[in-house]
MMTF fields as JSON, N, C-alpha, C and O atoms, coordinates in Angstrom:
{
  "mmtfVersion": "1.0.0",
  "mmtfProducer": "UNKNOWN",
  "numBonds": 295,
  "numAtoms": 296,
  "numGroups": 74,
  "numChains": 1,
  "numModels": 1,
  "chainsPerModel": [1],
  "groupsPerChain": [74],
  "chainIdList": ["A"],
  "bondAtomList": [4, 2, 8, 6, 12, 10, 16, 14, 20, 18, 24, 22, 28, 26, 32, 30, 36, 34, 40, 38, 44, 42, 48, 46, 52, 50, 56, 54, 60, 58, 64, 62, 68, 66, 72, 70, 76, 74, 80, 78, 84, 82, 88, 86, 92, 90, 96, 94, 100, 98, 104, 102, 108, 106, 112, 110, 116, 114, 120, 118, 124, 122, 128, 126, 132, 130, 136, 134, 140, 138, 144, 142, 148, 146, 152, 150, 156, 154, 160, 158, 164, 162, 168, 166, 172, 170, 176, 174, 180, 178, 184, 182, 188, 186, 192, 190, 196, 194, 200, 198, 204, 202, 208, 206, 212, 210, 216, 214, 220, 218, 224, 222, 228, 226, 232, 230, 236, 234, 240, 238, 244, 242, 248, 246, 252, 250, 256, 254, 260, 258, 264, 262, 268, 266, 272, 270, 276, 274, 280, 278, 284, 282, 288, 286, 292, 290],
  "bondOrderList": [1, 1, 1, 1, 1, 1, 1, 1, 1, 1, 1, 1, 1, 1, 1, 1, 1, 1, 1, 1, 1, 1, 1, 1, 1, 1, 1, 1, 1, 1, 1, 1, 1, 1, 1, 1, 1, 1, 1, 1, 1, 1, 1, 1, 1, 1, 1, 1, 1, 1, 1, 1, 1, 1, 1, 1, 1, 1, 1, 1, 1, 1, 1, 1, 1, 1, 1, 1, 1, 1, 1, 1, 1],
  "groupList": [{"groupName": "MET", "atomNameList": ["N", "CA", "C", "O"], "elementList": ["N", "C", "C", "O"], "formalChargeList": [0, 0, 0, 0], "bondAtomList": [1, 0, 2, 1, 3, 2], "bondOrderList": [1, 1, 2], "singleLetterCode": "M", "chemCompType": "L-PEPTIDE LINKING"}, {"groupName": "SER", "atomNameList": ["N", "CA", "C", "O"], "elementList": ["N", "C", "C", "O"], "formalChargeList": [0, 0, 0, 0], "bondAtomList": [1, 0, 2, 1, 3, 2], "bondOrderList": [1, 1, 2], "singleLetterCode": "S", "chemCompType": "L-PEPTIDE LINKING"}, {"groupName": "GLU", "atomNameList": ["N", "CA", "C", "O"], "elementList": ["N", "C", "C", "O"], "formalChargeList": [0, 0, 0, 0], "bondAtomList": [1, 0, 2, 1, 3, 2], "bondOrderList": [1, 1, 2], "singleLetterCode": "E", "chemCompType": "L-PEPTIDE LINKING"}, {"groupName": "THR", "atomNameList": ["N", "CA", "C", "O"], "elementList": ["N", "C", "C", "O"], "formalChargeList": [0, 0, 0, 0], "bondAtomList": [1, 0, 2, 1, 3, 2], "bondOrderList": [1, 1, 2], "singleLetterCode": "T", "chemCompType": "L-PEPTIDE LINKING"}, {"groupName": "ILE", "atomNameList": ["N", "CA", "C", "O"], "elementList": ["N", "C", "C", "O"], "formalChargeList": [0, 0, 0, 0], "bondAtomList": [1, 0, 2, 1, 3, 2], "bondOrderList": [1, 1, 2], "singleLetterCode": "I", "chemCompType": "L-PEPTIDE LINKING"}, {"groupName": "TRP", "atomNameList": ["N", "CA", "C", "O"], "elementList": ["N", "C", "C", "O"], "formalChargeList": [0, 0, 0, 0], "bondAtomList": [1, 0, 2, 1, 3, 2], "bondOrderList": [1, 1, 2], "singleLetterCode": "W", "chemCompType": "L-PEPTIDE LINKING"}, {"groupName": "VAL", "atomNameList": ["N", "CA", "C", "O"], "elementList": ["N", "C", "C", "O"], "formalChargeList": [0, 0, 0, 0], "bondAtomList": [1, 0, 2, 1, 3, 2], "bondOrderList": [1, 1, 2], "singleLetterCode": "V", "chemCompType": "L-PEPTIDE LINKING"}, {"groupName": "ASP", "atomNameList": ["N", "CA", "C", "O"], "elementList": ["N", "C", "C", "O"], "formalChargeList": [0, 0, 0, 0], "bondAtomList": [1, 0, 2, 1, 3, 2], "bondOrderList": [1, 1, 2], "singleLetterCode": "D", "chemCompType": "L-PEPTIDE LINKING"}, {"groupName": "ARG", "atomNameList": ["N", "CA", "C", "O"], "elementList": ["N", "C", "C", "O"], "formalChargeList": [0, 0, 0, 0], "bondAtomList": [1, 0, 2, 1, 3, 2], "bondOrderList": [1, 1, 2], "singleLetterCode": "R", "chemCompType": "L-PEPTIDE LINKING"}, {"groupName": "CYS", "atomNameList": ["N", "CA", "C", "O"], "elementList": ["N", "C", "C", "O"], "formalChargeList": [0, 0, 0, 0], "bondAtomList": [1, 0, 2, 1, 3, 2], "bondOrderList": [1, 1, 2], "singleLetterCode": "C", "chemCompType": "L-PEPTIDE LINKING"}, {"groupName": "HIS", "atomNameList": ["N", "CA", "C", "O"], "elementList": ["N", "C", "C", "O"], "formalChargeList": [0, 0, 0, 0], "bondAtomList": [1, 0, 2, 1, 3, 2], "bondOrderList": [1, 1, 2], "singleLetterCode": "H", "chemCompType": "L-PEPTIDE LINKING"}, {"groupName": "GLY", "atomNameList": ["N", "CA", "C", "O"], "elementList": ["N", "C", "C", "O"], "formalChargeList": [0, 0, 0, 0], "bondAtomList": [1, 0, 2, 1, 3, 2], "bondOrderList": [1, 1, 2], "singleLetterCode": "G", "chemCompType": "PEPTIDE LINKING"}, {"groupName": "ALA", "atomNameList": ["N", "CA", "C", "O"], "elementList": ["N", "C", "C", "O"], "formalChargeList": [0, 0, 0, 0], "bondAtomList": [1, 0, 2, 1, 3, 2], "bondOrderList": [1, 1, 2], "singleLetterCode": "A", "chemCompType": "L-PEPTIDE LINKING"}, {"groupName": "LEU", "atomNameList": ["N", "CA", "C", "O"], "elementList": ["N", "C", "C", "O"], "formalChargeList": [0, 0, 0, 0], "bondAtomList": [1, 0, 2, 1, 3, 2], "bondOrderList": [1, 1, 2], "singleLetterCode": "L", "chemCompType": "L-PEPTIDE LINKING"}, {"groupName": "TYR", "atomNameList": ["N", "CA", "C", "O"], "elementList": ["N", "C", "C", "O"], "formalChargeList": [0, 0, 0, 0], "bondAtomList": [1, 0, 2, 1, 3, 2], "bondOrderList": [1, 1, 2], "singleLetterCode": "Y", "chemCompType": "L-PEPTIDE LINKING"}, {"groupName": "PRO", "atomNameList": ["N", "CA", "C", "O"], "elementList": ["N", "C", "C", "O"], "formalChargeList": [0, 0, 0, 0], "bondAtomList": [1, 0, 2, 1, 3, 2], "bondOrderList": [1, 1, 2], "singleLetterCode": "P", "chemCompType": "L-PEPTIDE LINKING"}, {"groupName": "GLN", "atomNameList": ["N", "CA", "C", "O"], "elementList": ["N", "C", "C", "O"], "formalChargeList": [0, 0, 0, 0], "bondAtomList": [1, 0, 2, 1, 3, 2], "bondOrderList": [1, 1, 2], "singleLetterCode": "Q", "chemCompType": "L-PEPTIDE LINKING"}, {"groupName": "LYS", "atomNameList": ["N", "CA", "C", "O"], "elementList": ["N", "C", "C", "O"], "formalChargeList": [0, 0, 0, 0], "bondAtomList": [1, 0, 2, 1, 3, 2], "bondOrderList": [1, 1, 2], "singleLetterCode": "K", "chemCompType": "L-PEPTIDE LINKING"}, {"groupName": "ASN", "atomNameList": ["N", "CA", "C", "O"], "elementList": ["N", "C", "C", "O"], "formalChargeList": [0, 0, 0, 0], "bondAtomList": [1, 0, 2, 1, 3, 2], "bondOrderList": [1, 1, 2], "singleLetterCode": "N", "chemCompType": "L-PEPTIDE LINKING"}, {"groupName": "PHE", "atomNameList": ["N", "CA", "C", "O"], "elementList": ["N", "C", "C", "O"], "formalChargeList": [0, 0, 0, 0], "bondAtomList": [1, 0, 2, 1, 3, 2], "bondOrderList": [1, 1, 2], "singleLetterCode": "F", "chemCompType": "L-PEPTIDE LINKING"}],
  "groupTypeList": [0, 1, 2, 3, 4, 5, 4, 2, 6, 7, 8, 6, 5, 9, 10, 8, 6, 11, 12, 2, 12, 12, 13, 13, 2, 2, 8, 6, 14, 15, 11, 2, 12, 13, 15, 7, 12, 11, 16, 2, 14, 10, 6, 8, 12, 8, 17, 9, 1, 14, 11, 6, 7, 9, 18, 13, 12, 11, 19, 3, 9, 16, 14, 12, 0, 18, 18, 15, 18, 14, 7, 15, 19, 12],
  "groupIdList": [1, 2, 3, 4, 5, 6, 7, 8, 9, 10, 11, 12, 13, 14, 15, 16, 17, 18, 19, 20, 21, 22, 23, 24, 25, 26, 27, 28, 29, 30, 31, 32, 33, 34, 35, 36, 37, 38, 39, 40, 41, 42, 43, 44, 45, 46, 47, 48, 49, 50, 51, 52, 53, 54, 55, 56, 57, 58, 59, 60, 61, 62, 63, 64, 65, 66, 67, 68, 69, 70, 71, 72, 73, 74],
  "secStructList": [7, 7, 3, 3, 3, 3, 3, 3, 3, 3, 3, 3, 3, 3, 6, 6, 6, 6, 3, 3, 3, 3, 3, 3, 3, 3, 3, 3, 3, 7, 1, 1, 7, 7, 6, 6, 7, 1, 7, 1, 7, 3, 3, 3, 3, 3, 3, 3, 6, 6, 2, 2, 2, 2, 2, 2, 2, 6, 7, 7, 7, 6, 6, 6, 6, 1, 7, 6, 6, 7, 7, 6, 6, 7],
  "xCoordList": [0.836, 0.0, 0.887, 1.914, 0.502, 1.322, 1.226, 0.292, 2.227, 2.285, 2.303, 3.055, 1.479, 1.404, 1.839, 1.315, 2.822, 3.299, 3.569, 3.836, 3.498, 3.856, 5.301, 5.661, 6.131, 7.551, 7.828, 7.386, 8.55, 8.995, 10.185, 11.193, 10.073, 11.143, 11.938, 13.055, 11.384, 12.087, 11.444, 10.288, 12.199, 11.673, 12.034, 13.194, 11.044, 11.233, 10.548, 9.618, 11.022, 10.393, 9.216, 9.382, 8.037, 6.845, 6.544, 6.243, 6.625, 6.38, 4.906, 4.575, 4.03, 2.591, 2.203, 1.432, 2.731, 2.39, 3.451, 3.247, 4.58, 5.646, 6.312, 6.679, 6.466, 7.064, 7.712, 7.49, 8.514, 9.113, 8.076, 7.452, 7.903, 6.9, 7.588, 8.638, 6.984, 7.481, 6.729, 5.499, 7.472, 6.86, 6.865, 7.903, 5.703, 5.504, 5.082, 4.415, 5.479, 5.035, 4.341, 4.794, 3.24, 2.585, 3.164, 2.933, 3.905, 4.574, 3.901, 3.535, 3.753, 3.187, 4.309, 4.867, 4.625, 5.645, 4.946, 3.99, 5.412, 4.778, 5.015, 6.031, 4.086, 4.179, 5.266, 5.826, 5.562, 6.613, 7.421, 6.925, 8.643, 9.53, 9.002, 8.667, 8.94, 8.507, 9.737, 10.541, 9.904, 11.079, 11.055, 10.04, 12.179, 12.355, 11.31, 10.919, 10.852, 9.864, 10.502, 9.837, 11.798, 12.487, 12.336, 13.035, 11.467, 11.326, 10.851, 10.142, 11.262, 10.906, 9.618, 9.049, 9.132, 7.875, 7.215, 7.834, 5.962, 5.183, 4.699, 4.148, 4.908, 4.427, 2.985, 2.709, 2.057, 0.638, 0.157, -0.751, 0.753, 0.312, 1.435, 2.361, 1.338, 2.267, 1.448, 0.404, 1.934, 1.24, 2.245, 3.412, 1.75, 2.542, 1.964, 0.771, 2.802, 2.331, 1.356, 0.628, 1.336, 0.404, -0.731, -1.417, -0.942, -1.957, -3.358, -4.064, -3.775, -5.111, -5.221, -6.236, -4.172, -4.176, -4.285, -5.006, -3.577, -3.643, -5.032, -5.561, -5.616, -6.977, -7.948, -8.777, -7.864, -8.765, -8.525, -9.458, -7.265, -6.933, -7.207, -7.155, -7.497, -7.791, -6.587, -6.696, -5.427, -4.232, -4.323, -4.668, -4.012, -4.035, -2.618, -1.705, -2.45, -1.128, -1.297, -2.273, -0.365, -0.465, -0.272, -0.806, 0.465, 0.666, -0.532, -0.698, -1.373, -2.623, -3.744, -4.887, -3.392, -4.296, -5.506, -6.59, -5.316, -6.414, -6.006, -6.845, -4.733, -4.309, -3.111, -1.979, -3.335, -2.232, -1.219, -0.147, -1.53, -0.642, 0.272, 1.09, 0.165, 0.996, 1.85, 1.33, 3.164, 4.125, 4.923, 5.812, 4.638, 5.316, 6.79, 7.53, 7.22, 8.599, 9.455, 10.618, 8.911, 9.659, 10.667, 11.379],
  "yCoordList": [-1.167, 0.0, 1.238, 1.265, 2.256, 3.458, 4.309, 4.179, 5.192, 6.083, 7.528, 7.864, 8.368, 9.78, 10.627, 10.49, 11.523, 12.408, 13.804, 13.965, 14.811, 16.187, 16.411, 16.111, 16.939, 17.187, 18.671, 19.257, 19.281, 20.671, 20.665, 20.015, 21.393, 21.397, 22.699, 22.733, 23.768, 25.052, 25.975, 25.789, 26.964, 28.039, 29.337, 29.557, 30.198, 31.464, 32.589, 32.355, 33.804, 34.963, 35.387, 35.601, 35.508, 35.938, 37.38, 37.661, 38.283, 39.698, 39.98, 40.989, 39.104, 39.319, 39.122, 39.909, 38.084, 37.829, 38.372, 38.412, 38.787, 39.345, 38.331, 38.646, 37.111, 36.049, 35.011, 34.996, 34.15, 33.052, 31.946, 31.505, 31.512, 30.487, 29.197, 29.216, 28.086, 26.769, 26.331, 26.361, 25.925, 25.381, 23.863, 23.256, 23.261, 21.837, 21.109, 21.677, 19.847, 18.967, 17.761, 17.2, 17.368, 16.119, 15.034, 15.031, 14.13, 13.076, 11.729, 11.391, 10.978, 9.632, 8.658, 8.676, 7.812, 6.776, 5.446, 5.109, 4.682, 3.381, 2.413, 2.484, 1.535, 0.556, -0.473, -1.008, -0.748, -1.703, -1.138, -0.311, -1.572, -1.075, -1.473, -2.631, -0.492, -0.751, -0.831, 0.1, -1.911, -2.037, -1.0, -0.819, -0.331, 0.654, 1.768, 2.266, 2.166, 3.239, 4.594, 5.509, 4.734, 5.973, 7.051, 8.063, 6.867, 7.83, 7.11, 6.106, 7.651, 6.979, 7.498, 6.849, 8.683, 9.227, 10.087, 10.43, 10.423, 11.284, 12.486, 12.315, 13.71, 14.915, 15.136, 15.371, 15.06, 15.205, 16.641, 17.075, 17.394, 18.766, 19.549, 18.975, 20.88, 21.785, 22.824, 23.267, 23.214, 24.252, 25.007, 24.633, 26.078, 26.939, 26.864, 26.619, 27.074, 27.029, 28.164, 28.081, 29.214, 30.327, 30.342, 31.355, 29.25, 29.189, 29.53, 30.282, 29.004, 29.289, 30.761, 31.404, 31.296, 32.705, 33.621, 34.617, 33.29, 34.097, 34.009, 35.008, 32.818, 32.677, 33.557, 34.233, 33.565, 34.366, 35.865, 36.662, 36.251, 37.66, 38.116, 39.312, 37.176, 37.518, 37.548, 38.004, 37.072, 37.006, 35.771, 34.687, 35.937, 34.802, 34.345, 35.155, 33.028, 32.443, 30.959, 30.349, 30.371, 28.937, 28.102, 26.996, 28.587, 27.827, 27.918, 27.076, 28.942, 29.051, 28.305, 28.278, 27.7, 26.89, 27.662, 27.099, 28.955, 29.716, 30.475, 31.161, 30.378, 30.952, 30.152, 30.445, 29.151, 28.295, 29.005, 28.457, 30.207, 30.915, 31.921, 32.548, 32.101, 33.08, 32.408, 31.829, 32.495, 31.976, 33.166, 33.661, 33.635, 34.799, 34.556, 35.506, 33.298, 32.972, 32.623, 32.251, 32.736, 32.403, 33.487, 33.369],
  "zCoordList": [0.0, 0.0, 0.0, 0.679, -0.751, -0.863, 0.4, 1.191, 0.567, 1.725, 1.222, 0.308, 1.817, 1.447, 2.626, 3.732, 2.377, 3.444, 2.889, 1.698, 3.76, 3.408, 3.843, 4.982, 2.94, 3.19, 2.994, 2.006, 3.916, 3.741, 2.798, 3.073, 1.674, 0.686, 0.681, 0.165, 1.246, 1.257, 2.278, 2.658, 2.714, 3.564, 2.865, 2.518, 2.657, 1.947, 2.722, 3.494, 2.5, 3.107, 2.23, 1.029, 2.822, 2.09, 2.486, 3.646, 1.529, 1.818, 2.096, 2.717, 1.644, 1.861, 3.326, 3.876, 3.953, 5.354, 6.304, 7.517, 5.747, 6.567, 7.479, 8.611, 6.979, 7.784, 6.873, 5.663, 7.481, 6.747, 6.571, 7.536, 5.347, 5.036, 4.617, 3.975, 4.986, 4.575, 3.326, 3.293, 2.3, 1.084, 1.22, 1.483, 1.038, 1.281, 0.014, -0.851, -0.085, -1.167, -0.568, 0.43, -1.182, -0.81, -1.715, -2.924, -1.126, -1.892, -1.638, -0.513, -2.721, -2.637, -2.973, -4.07, -2.004, -2.177, -2.432, -1.733, -3.428, -3.69, -2.533, -1.842, -2.345, -1.268, -1.486, -0.53, -2.734, -3.06, -4.209, -4.975, -4.333, -5.38, -6.758, -7.01, -7.623, -8.995, -9.89, -9.901, -10.635, -11.495, -12.618, -13.292, -12.805, -13.878, -13.839, -14.895, -12.673, -12.564, -12.823, -13.309, -12.499, -12.785, -11.709, -11.764, -10.759, -9.665, -8.417, -8.487, -7.262, -6.017, -5.41, -4.531, -5.867, -5.357, -6.431, -7.439, -6.2, -7.094, -6.273, -5.185, -6.8, -6.119, -6.544, -7.721, -5.581, -5.88, -5.701, -6.411, -4.76, -4.506, -3.849, -3.276, -3.942, -3.265, -2.52, -2.999, -1.332, -0.573, 0.279, 0.393, 0.867, 1.733, 3.141, 3.317, 4.124, 5.505, 5.834, 6.823, 5.024, 5.232, 4.209, 4.075, 3.492, 2.443, 2.918, 2.246, 4.045, 4.576, 4.964, 4.693, 5.6, 5.988, 4.767, 4.801, 3.698, 2.467, 1.83, 1.343, 1.836, 1.306, 2.07, 1.459, 3.396, 4.215, 4.032, 4.135, 3.758, 3.553, 2.119, 1.832, 1.219, -0.175, -1.086, -2.224, -0.621, -1.463, -2.351, -1.881, -3.634, -4.556, -4.842, -4.997, -4.91, -5.081, -5.383, -4.945, -6.124, -6.415, -5.157, -5.078, -4.182, -2.946, -2.01, -1.127, -2.201, -1.448, -2.17, -1.714, -3.305, -4.123, -4.656, -4.805, -4.941, -5.522, -6.784, -7.368, -7.234, -8.501, -8.998, -8.613, -9.843, -10.281, -11.18, -11.436, -11.663, -12.581, -11.892, -12.566, -10.573, -9.881, -8.807, -7.853, -8.981, -8.007, -7.464, -8.157, -6.26, -5.731, -5.402, -5.149, -5.402, -5.045, -6.257, -6.099, -7.446, -8.67, -9.02, -10.017]
}
């Protein structure tokens, strides 16, 4: 059976919330080794530790999952 976990991949300063934010990936690891799969996990989603706060404040961002075309950290 596969395992799904959230991993912190980076910490960046977010000028919108005025704090350091953690960028997270939801990774799915296969339950058993797949021969010649070429990768050990699949990234299913990305989010920010302040995503809910930005949604409530009306800020749009791909990490807040309300604007896939805007990456404030790019």
